[in-house]
N, C-alpha and C positions, 0 to 999 in steps of 0.2 A: 508701183502703186496701181491700184485698180479701183474702179467705182464699185461700191457694194450697195446692197439693198437689204434692209432688215424687214421681214414680213412677220408681223405679230399675228398669230392664229387665234381665232376665237376659241374659247374653252370647249365649245361644242365639237370641235374637230377631234378631241381626244376622248377615247372610250376606255374604261377599265383601268386596272392598275397592275396587271401582270406583264411579264416580258412579252408574251405573245400579243397582248393588246397593244403594247408599244410598237411592235413591228407592224401590226395591222394598221396602225395610225401612220407610221413613218413612211411606209412604201407608197401609198397613194399620193402623199404630199410630195415626195421626191419625184414621182412620175410627172406630176403636174408641173413642177419646177423644170424638169428636163424638157418637157414639151414647150414651155415658155422660152427656155434658152434656145431651143432649135428655131423657134419662130423669129426670135430677135437676133439670131446669129451671135449669141453670147456664150460665155463659158460658165458652166455650172460646176461648182465643187460641193459635193454633198457630204456633210460631216455630221455625225451624231453629236449629241451634247456632251458626251463623256470621252472626247478624243483630245489627246495632247499632241501638238505639233511643235517641231523644233523651229527656232528662229530662222527665217529664210526659206523654210520648206514650201510654203505656198507660192512664193516668188519662183522657186524652181519649177513647181508644177505649171505655173503660168507660162514659163519659158518653153516647156515641153509642148504645150498647146500651140504657142506661137510658132514653134518649129514644125508644126503639121500633125502632131499626134492628135487622134480623135478621142482617145480614152487613156487614162492613166490609172492603173490599179495601185493602190497604196495600202500596205498592211499597217493599219492603225494600232497605236498603243492604247489599250483601254486600261483605265485605272479605277481603283476604288478610292473614294474620297478620303477615308481614314488613313490610307497609306501614302497618298500623294500630296495632300494639302501642304505639309511641311516642306517638301521638296520644291513645290511651285513657288514658295515664298522667297527662296534663295536666289 
């Protein structure tokens, strides 16, 4: 188990509605969080809102960090709502 923090961003942090706009919004926010985690000597796991993770996978990533890893690259599974919603209910 880990302590988590939910940060709700003001709507003004978001601009536009294209994929490029989403990336332009996401990157500065992620960099800000990485800088904060470095200052606090904390672990940051950056995840987009459309990422599916297997049960126990975040625990495994945490163990890798505790074992001394400084970065873990994870190939995320991206899904489309219409094709994944039914599978997530089971």
